[in-house]
C-alpha positions in Angstrom: 3.5 9.8 4.8 2.1 12.4 7.1 4.8 15.2 7.4 3.3 17.3 10.2 5.2 17.3 13.5 3.2 17.8 16.7 4.4 20.2 19.5 7.4 18.7 21.3 7.9 15.8 19.0 11.5 15.0 17.8 12.8 13.4 14.7 16.1 11.8 13.7 17.7 11.3 10.4 16.8 7.9 9.1 19.9 5.8 8.1 20.0 4.4 4.6 17.8 1.3 4.3 19.3 -2.2 4.1 17.3 -4.8 2.3 15.8 -7.2 4.8 14.6 -9.4 1.9 11.0 -9.1 3.0 8.2 -10.3 0.6 4.7 -8.9 0.8 2.6 -12.0 0.9 -0.8 -10.2 0.4 -2.8 -7.1 0.8 -5.2 -6.1 3.6 -8.6 -4.5 2.7 -10.3 -2.4 5.3 -13.0 0.4 5.3 -10.4 3.0 6.3 -8.5 5.1 3.7 -7.2 7.9 6.0 -5.5 7.5 9.4 -7.9 9.7 11.3 -10.8 7.3 10.5 -8.8 4.2 11.4 -9.4 2.8 14.9 -6.5 3.1 17.4 -6.8 -0.6 18.3 -8.8 -3.2 16.5 -12.0 -4.6 18.0 -13.5 -8.0 17.5 -16.9 -6.4 17.1 -15.5 -4.2 14.4 -16.2 -4.5 10.7 -15.3 -7.5 8.6 -12.0 -7.0 6.8 -10.5 -9.0 3.9 -6.9 -10.3 3.9 -5.9 -11.2 0.4 -3.0 -13.7 0.1 -1.1 -13.6 -3.1 0.1 -16.6 -5.2 2.3 -18.5 -4.5 1.6 -18.1 -0.8 -2.1 -19.1 -0.9 -1.4 -22.8 -0.4 0.2 -21.8 3.0 -3.3 -21.1 4.3 -4.0 -24.9 4.4 -5.3 -25.6 8.0 -5.7 -22.0 9.0 -9.5 -22.4 9.3 -8.8 -24.5 12.4 -7.9 -21.4 14.4 -10.3 -18.9 16.0 -7.6 -16.1 16.1 -4.7 -15.2 14.0 -1.8 -12.7 14.5 -1.3 -10.6 11.4 1.9 -8.7 10.8 1.8 -6.0 8.2 3.9 -3.1 6.8 2.6 0.3 7.7 3.6 1.7 4.4 2.2 5.2 5.0 3.9 5.7 8.4 6.7 8.1 9.3 9.9 6.4 10.2 11.8 9.3 11.8 9.9 10.0 15.1 11.7 9.1 18.3 9.6 11.2 20.7 5.9 11.5 20.1 3.0 13.5 21.5 0.3 10.9 21.2 -2.5 13.0 22.7 -1.6 16.1 20.5 -1.9 18.2 23.7 1.7 19.6 23.9 2.0 18.1 27.4 2.4 14.3 27.2 5.4 12.8 25.5 6.6 9.3 25.0 9.4 7.6 23.2 8.3 5.7 20.1 9.1 2.3 21.8 6.7 3.1 24.6 3.8 3.4 22.2 1.8 1.3 19.8 1.9 4.2 17.3 2.3 3.3 13.6 5.1 5.9 13.4 8.3 3.8 14.1 11.7 3.1 12.6 10.5 -0.2 11.1 6.7 0.3 10.7 5.6 -3.3 11.4 2.0 -3.5 12.6 0.6 -6.4 14.6 -3.0 -7.3 15.2 -4.6 -10.3 16.8 -7.8 -10.8 14.8 -10.8 -13.1 15.0 -11.0 -15.4 11.9 -14.6 -15.1 10.6 -14.0 -17.3 7.5 -11.8 -18.4 4.6 -12.8 -17.8 1.0 -10.2 -19.4 -1.2 -7.0 -17.2 -0.8 -8.9 -14.6 1.2 -9.3 -14.5 5.0 -12.3 -12.6 6.5 -11.3 -11.2 9.9 -12.4 -8.8 12.6 -10.1 -6.7 14.8 -7.9 -4.9 12.3 -6.6 -1.3 12.8 -4.8 -0.5 9.5 -5.5 1.4 6.3 -7.0 -0.1 3.2 -4.3 -1.5 0.9 -1.8 -2.2 3.7 0.8 -4.8 2.6 0.7 -8.1 4.5 4.0 -9.6 5.9 3.0 -12.7 7.7 0.1 -14.7 9.3 0.6 -16.8 12.5 -2.0 -18.8 14.4 -2.6 -17.2 17.8 -2.2 -19.5 20.8 -2.8 -18.9 24.5 0.2 -17.3 26.1 -0.3 -19.2 29.4 -1.1 -22.7 28.0 0.1 -23.2 24.4 -0.6 -26.9 24.6 -4.3 -26.3 25.0 -4.5 -24.0 22.0 -6.5 -25.6 19.1 -4.2 -27.1 16.4 -5.5 -28.2 13.0 -5.0 -31.7 11.8 -1.3 -31.8 10.8 -2.1 -33.5 7.5 -5.7 -32.5 6.7 -5.2 -33.0 2.9 -2.3 -34.8 1.5 -0.6 -32.7 -1.2 -0.3 -34.3 -4.6 3.0 -36.1 -5.4 
């Protein structure tokens, strides 16, 4: 966790954690190991990244290849959790509350990226558009649908392969 506070930023004492019963379902592999190298927002023309899904969750990928875009939710495990006012430009003049920013520094550091699905290799997704550090824990994967017309979004065959009985 980065401990440096920028000019004008404010922190609070973080209350004791309560177990939300979250399970990391995988691990994200990107080219970035330090925050300063990581892009601020992912780009579809960015590098291929690998999303490894752990057993027993791998079977839940069935049908995911039918989508062009996915929403990935992940745990920003190296983020601060105590900042309430941030100085995003690091200029000492512009301040925003944490909830007015997409900063990784937040009380519950959950990241969200809409990514383009490039391919599926077993229990690994190849995607473009991520903006997180290598080794970031994966929380969830959801197919992305159009906000204006969900009924026109592509849906995979609801029963592409019948599971064994």
